[in-house]
C-alpha positions, 0 to 999 in steps of 0.5 A: 500500500505504501509503494502504491501511494508513493507511485501516485505521488510521483505521478502527481508530481510529474503531471504538475510539473509537466502541465502546459503553462497557461496565460495568467496575471503576472502583476496587478496594480489595482483597478482604474480609479478615475480621479486623476491621470498622468500625461504620457502624451506624445504631444507633450513628450512626457513619460510615466514608469511604474514598477512591477514584480514577477514572482518567477520566470515568465513570458510577458504577453501583454498588459492593460492600463486605464487611459484618459483622453478628451471626451469623444476621443479614443486612444490609438497607439503607445510606446512601451518599454520594460526595464530593470533598475528603474525608468529610462531617465533614471538609468534603467536598463531596457529589457524590451520595447516597442510601439503598440496599438491599444484595444479599448473598452470605454470604462467611464465618461465625463463631460470633458474626459473619456476613460478607457480600459486599454489593452496591448497584446501580442508581446513576447518578452522573457523575464525572470523573478524580480522587479521590473518597470513598465514605462509608457510614452508617446501616447496618441489618440484619434484627435491627436490630443492629450493622453494620460494614464489613470493614477490609482495609487496602487502598491507600485512605485512610479515616476513621471518625466516632464523634463525632470523626474518626479515620484508620483502615485502609481497607475492602474495596470495589469501585466499578463504572461505565461509562466515558464514551466519547471525544467525537467531536472526538477521532475527528475529530482522530485521523482527520485526523492519521492521514490527514495522515500517510498523505498525506505518506508517499504524497507522499514515495513 
């Protein structure tokens, strides 16, 4: 009976380790607040960067953010950068960057402001465990007016660059990705340890 139980444990461990990875939330800084926005507009040349933490190795596939534009306007594109060590203007090191088109869902509208839950997808950025920064800049809209990132004061650390660097309240965003599976060596080690435990129990019995 003890050997059978050990075999089941080994099989369960193997299935858990080898199960295909699925897309998940790598980091969430909280929901859209809708009370203040920080400009990331290309027309102003301003930028915002927020820190985020990855618990393990993963492939970043996209992110979403709360984006403000003038009433009747729609966000179109943004330049994104993922860095280590801080924002680019504070000496951070770029891991990956690119220009992307937003996919938008209207979150709320006010007499002078539309706020969208805006998503960038199709990324393929490998990261390890640790602290990173998501930096947004050169935001554009259909009407080529100001574009801002919703400030929700989540747990992230954030900075805005407006010619000088200023620490600010952090923004509403979520980073999505695919966790990297545990390597086969871990499977072999785990199977060996479980097998040894079963053998020792059988020998004692």
